[in-house]
C-alpha positions in Angstrom: -10.1 29.7 15.0 -8.1 29.9 18.2 -7.0 26.3 17.9 -5.1 27.1 14.7 -2.5 28.9 16.9 -1.6 25.7 18.8 1.8 24.3 17.9 1.7 21.5 15.4 2.5 18.2 17.1 5.4 17.3 14.8 6.7 14.6 17.1 3.5 12.7 17.6 2.5 12.8 13.9 6.0 11.8 12.9 5.7 8.8 15.1 2.6 7.7 13.2 4.6 8.2 10.0 7.3 5.9 11.2 4.7 3.4 12.2 3.3 3.4 8.6 6.8 2.8 7.2 7.1 -0.4 9.4 3.5 -1.4 8.6 3.9 -1.2 4.9 7.5 -2.2 4.6 7.8 -5.3 6.7 5.6 -7.5 4.5 3.7 -5.5 1.9 6.9 -4.2 0.2 9.5 -6.8 1.4 7.5 -9.8 0.0 8.7 -9.2 -3.6 12.3 -9.5 -2.4 11.6 -12.6 -0.3 9.5 -14.4 -3.0 12.2 -16.0 -5.1 14.5 -17.0 -2.2 11.5 -18.7 -0.5 10.6 -20.7 -3.6 14.2 -21.7 -4.3 14.9 -22.8 -0.7 11.6 -24.7 -0.1 10.6 -25.9 -3.5 7.0 -24.7 -2.8 5.0 -23.6 -5.9 5.3 -19.9 -6.6 1.5 -19.6 -6.8 1.2 -21.1 -3.3 3.7 -18.7 -1.8 2.1 -15.7 -3.5 -1.2 -16.9 -2.0 0.1 -15.9 1.4 0.5 -12.3 0.1 -2.8 -12.4 -1.6 -4.5 -13.8 1.5 -3.0 -11.1 3.6 -4.3 -8.4 1.3 -7.8 -9.8 0.9 -8.2 -10.4 4.7 -6.6 -7.0 5.4 -9.1 -5.3 3.0 -12.0 -7.1 4.7 -11.0 -6.3 8.2 -10.0 -2.7 7.5 -13.4 -1.3 8.5 -13.0 -3.0 11.9 -9.7 -1.3 12.2 -11.4 2.0 11.7 -14.1 1.1 14.1 -11.5 0.0 16.7 -9.7 3.3 16.6 -13.1 5.0 17.2 -13.7 3.1 20.4 -10.3 2.0 21.8 -7.0 3.7 22.6 -4.7 3.7 19.5 -1.9 2.8 21.9 -3.6 -0.4 22.7 -4.3 -1.1 19.0 -0.8 -0.5 17.9 0.7 -2.6 20.8 -1.5 -5.5 20.1 -1.0 -5.3 16.3 2.8 -5.2 16.7 2.9 -8.2 19.0 0.5 -10.3 16.9 2.2 -9.5 13.6 5.7 -10.3 15.0 4.5 -13.6 16.5 2.8 -14.5 13.2 5.9 -13.8 11.0 8.2 -15.6 13.4 5.9 -18.6 13.1 6.0 -18.3 9.3 9.8 -18.1 9.3 10.0 -21.4 11.3 7.5 -23.2 9.2 8.4 -26.4 7.4 4.9 -27.0 6.1 3.5 -24.8 3.4 0.1 -24.5 5.0 1.7 -23.2 8.2 3.7 -20.6 6.3 0.6 -19.4 4.3 -1.6 -19.2 7.4 0.9 -17.5 9.6 2.3 -15.0 7.1 -1.2 -14.1 5.7 -2.4 -13.5 9.3 0.5 -11.2 10.1 0.1 -9.3 6.9 -3.7 -9.0 7.3 -3.4 -7.6 10.8 -0.9 -5.0 9.7 -3.1 -4.0 6.8 -6.3 -3.9 8.9 -4.9 -2.1 11.9 -1.7 -0.3 10.8 -2.2 1.1 7.3 -3.2 4.6 6.4 -6.9 4.4 7.2 -5.9 3.9 10.9 -2.7 6.0 11.1 -4.3 9.0 9.4 -7.4 8.9 11.6 -5.1 9.0 14.7 -3.1 11.8 13.1 -6.3 13.9 12.5 -7.2 13.5 16.2 -3.7 14.3 17.2 -3.6 17.6 15.2 -7.3 18.6 14.7 -6.3 22.2 14.1 -4.2 21.3 11.0 -5.7 18.2 9.4 -4.2 18.6 5.9 -0.7 18.9 7.3 -1.1 15.9 9.7 -2.5 13.6 7.0 0.1 14.8 4.5 3.0 14.3 6.8 2.0 10.7 7.6 1.6 10.0 3.8 5.0 11.5 3.1 6.6 9.3 5.7 4.9 6.3 4.2 6.3 7.0 0.8 9.7 5.9 2.1 8.6 2.4 3.2 9.7 0.8 0.0 12.9 2.9 -0.2 14.0 1.6 3.2 12.6 -1.9 3.3 13.4 -3.2 -0.2 17.2 -2.7 0.0 17.1 -3.8 3.7 15.3 -7.1 2.8 17.6 -7.7 -0.2 20.7 -7.1 2.1 19.3 -9.5 4.7 18.4 -12.2 2.2 21.8 -11.9 0.5 23.8 -12.0 3.7 21.7 -14.5 5.6 18.7 -16.4 4.2 15.0 -15.7 3.9 14.0 -17.2 7.3 16.4 -15.1 9.3 15.6 -12.1 7.1 11.9 -12.5 7.9 12.5 -12.9 11.6 14.6 -9.7 11.7 12.0 -7.7 9.6 9.2 -9.0 12.0 11.2 -8.0 15.1 11.7 -4.5 13.7 8.0 -4.2 13.1 7.2 -5.2 16.6 9.7 -2.8 18.2 8.4 0.1 16.1 4.7 -0.6 16.9 5.4 -1.0 20.6 7.6 2.1 20.8 5.0 4.2 19.1 2.3 2.8 21.4 4.4 3.8 24.4 5.3 7.2 23.1 1.9 8.4 21.9 -0.2 10.5 24.3 -3.7 9.5 25.3 -6.2 10.2 22.5 -8.0 13.6 22.8 -10.5 15.4 20.7 -14.2 14.9 19.9 -15.2 11.8 18.0 -17.9 12.5 15.4 -20.5 9.8 14.8 -23.0 9.7 12.0 -25.1 7.0 10.3 -23.2 6.1 7.2 -24.7 5.6 3.8 -24.8 1.8 3.1 -22.2 0.6 0.6 -24.8 -1.0 -1.5 -26.6 2.4 -1.9 -23.3 4.1 -2.9 -22.7 1.4 -5.5 -26.0 2.0 -7.1 -24.7 5.3 -8.5 -23.2 5.0 -11.9 -20.4 7.4 -11.1 -19.4 5.4 -8.1 -19.5 2.1 -10.0 -17.2 3.6 -12.7 -14.8 4.9 -10.1 -14.8 1.5 -8.4 -14.0 -0.1 -11.7 -11.1 2.3 -12.2 -9.8 1.7 -8.7 -10.0 -2.1 -9.1 -8.1 -1.9 -12.4 -5.3 0.3 -11.0 -5.2 -1.7 -7.9 -4.5 -4.8 -9.9 -1.8 -3.0 -11.8 -0.2 -1.7 -8.6 -0.3 -5.0 -6.9 1.3 -6.8 -9.8 4.1 -4.2 -10.1 4.7 -4.3 -6.3 5.1 -8.1 -6.2 6.9 -8.7 -9.5 9.0 -5.6 -10.0 12.1 -7.2 -8.5 11.7 -10.7 -10.1 10.9 -9.1 -13.5 14.1 -7.0 -13.4 16.2 -10.0 -12.3 14.7 -12.1 -15.1 15.5 -9.2 -17.5 19.2 -9.4 -16.6 19.7 -7.2 -13.5 21.2 -8.5 -10.3 19.0 -9.0 -7.2 20.8 -6.2 -5.4 20.5 -3.7 -8.3 16.8 -4.6 -8.8 16.1 -4.2 -5.1 17.8 -0.8 -5.0 16.0 0.4 -8.1 12.7 -0.8 -6.6 13.6 1.0 -3.4 14.4 4.2 -5.3 10.8 4.0 -6.7 9.7 5.0 -3.2 11.7 8.2 -3.5 10.0 9.0 -6.9 6.6 8.2 -5.3 7.4 10.9 -2.8 8.4 13.3 -5.5 5.2 12.3 -7.5 3.1 13.7 -4.6 4.8 17.1 -4.5 3.3 18.7 -7.7 -0.2 17.3 -7.3 -1.8 20.6 -6.4 -0.3 22.3 -9.4 -1.3 19.4 -11.6 -4.9 19.6 -10.5 -5.0 23.3 -11.1 -3.6 22.8 -14.6 -5.5 19.7 -15.8 -8.3 19.3 -13.3 -8.8 16.3 -11.0 -10.1 13.7 -13.5 -7.4 14.4 -16.1 -4.7 14.4 -13.4 -5.9 11.0 -12.2 -5.9 9.8 -15.8 -2.3 11.0 -16.3 -1.2 9.2 -13.1 -2.9 5.9 -14.3 -1.3 6.2 -17.7 2.1 6.8 -16.1 1.6 3.5 -14.3 0.8 1.8 -17.6 3.9 3.3 -19.2 6.0 2.3 -16.2 4.9 -1.3 -16.5 6.0 -1.4 -20.1 9.4 0.0 -19.2 9.7 -2.5 -16.4 9.5 -5.3 -18.9 12.5 -3.9 -20.8 14.7 -3.1 -17.8 17.6 -5.1 -19.2 20.1 -2.5 -17.8 20.1 0.0 -15.0 19.3 3.0 -17.3 16.0 1.5 -18.4 15.3 0.4 -14.9 15.8 4.0 -13.7 13.3 5.2 -16.3 10.8 2.7 -14.9 11.5 4.0 -11.4 10.8 7.6 -12.5 7.7 7.0 -14.6 6.0 4.4 -12.4 7.1 6.1 -9.2 5.4 9.3 -10.3 2.2 7.5 -11.3 1.9 5.5 -8.2 2.9 8.4 -5.9 0.5 10.9 -7.5 -2.4 8.3 -7.4 -2.6 8.2 -3.6 -3.4 11.9 -3.0 -5.3 12.3 -6.3 -7.7 9.5 -5.4 -8.5 11.4 -2.2 -9.1 14.6 -4.0 -11.3 12.8 -6.6 -13.2 11.0 -3.9 -13.9 14.3 -2.1 -15.5 15.7 -5.2 -17.4 12.5 -5.9 -18.7 11.8 -2.4 -18.7 15.1 -0.7 -17.8 15.7 2.9 -20.6 13.7 4.5 -20.1 10.5 2.6 -16.3 10.7 2.0 -15.3 8.3 4.7 -17.8 5.6 3.7 -17.3 6.2 0.0 -13.5 5.9 0.2 -13.9 2.9 2.4 -15.7 1.2 -0.4 -13.1 2.3 -2.9 -10.2 1.2 -0.6 -11.7 -2.2 -0.2 -12.1 -2.6 -4.0 -8.6 -1.4 -4.6 -7.2 -3.7 -1.9 -9.0 -6.8 -3.1 -7.8 -6.3 -6.7 -4.2 -5.6 -5.6 -4.2 -8.8 -3.6 -5.8 -11.2 -6.1 -4.1 -10.0 -9.3 -0.5 -11.1 -8.3 -1.9 -14.6 -7.5 -3.5 -14.8 -10.9 -0.1 -13.9 -12.5 1.6 -16.6 -10.4 -0.8 -19.2 -11.7 0.0 -18.2 -15.2 3.7 -18.3 -14.4 3.3 -21.8 -13.1 1.9 -22.7 -16.6 4.4 -20.8 -18.6 7.1 -18.9 -16.7 7.7 -15.6 -18.3 7.9 -12.0 -17.1 5.5 -10.8 -19.8 2.4 -12.0 -17.9 3.1 -9.4 -15.2 4.0 -6.7 -17.7 1.0 -7.2 -20.1 -1.6 -7.5 -17.4 -0.4 -4.6 -15.3 0.0 -2.3 -18.3 -3.4 -3.1 -19.7 -5.3 -2.8 -16.4 -3.7 0.6 -15.7 -4.8 1.7 -19.2 -8.3 0.5 -18.5 -8.3 2.5 -15.3 -7.4 5.6 -17.1 -10.2 5.1 -19.6 -12.8 4.6 -16.8 -12.1 7.9 -15.1 -14.7 10.6 -15.8 -15.1 14.1 -14.3 -17.1 13.5 -11.1 -20.6 15.0 -10.7 -20.7 17.6 -7.9 -21.5 15.8 -4.7 -24.9 16.6 -3.1 -24.2 14.9 0.3 
């Protein structure tokens, strides 16, 4: 095709990658660092504070389809500008809040809007339309940028909380997010390219298929494990004996290993096949959760970083490859939308369940046992997908 000779728009796609770093880093990754300082300063129950994170994830999962629909009908520059302004205002409100209900409402709203209108399902769609001649490179570049969200934001959040306090840290993180979203909105060109429209297969019809239900179960289980690890990795390492700064840096380093975990995916699939590769990634998450519980020194913490980072990093592209085999080209968007919602809801609610258990009996082993067991269940649920007929 003649269009394949067009120069790849590195700058524009990279802007979208930077946007995903801010979208994921400002609340989704930083919350685990902010959690204990918020509880210690305010005296609010941990379960109530974690509810703000869970509420953001649940609402973000539910409005994600509207984010996809919006990017089909509106300029992405308008979407990103509005998202940045709203999220910044919401987090500033949360940082000033003296009442628990105000904090939960405002922070959950800010996190939900970022998840619904700034996460991969929106950024990658814009990337595809920005570089229609080289879709794999465009999507891959955005994903590789996104892998560094935790690497940058976890140490940044820890440094801000340690040097200031959680309210100032949250205001600074929110301001960075707003600046990045507005800058990207101003720098991106007007959208071009043909927008394809089709009548999607209803979600209920997809879920009638046993293979889809099994994959949904696996995605929910690994979503629960990933969500728990994300929220509790820093508190668990601190309770095991590491300092907050060391734990935050190790958690940030996990973002680097997530990036490295995505590099050998093609070779892994050629060697093991898609289903076995996905099983291996889920089992690595389970093993990483066990190592997290025993991170009494930086060496064990580093082992957790390597093992869990590989598993979580490889899971993202492997789920896409598995989904393409399960749903086929015609149903891939709708099918992965269902899977993404299931994953997101589980990742949002599982940490809240752990928080309730911690309020009853405060121990790091709730997070470890539940995350390890759910990741193992996810590995058991994966089967070789039947060839898609769509």
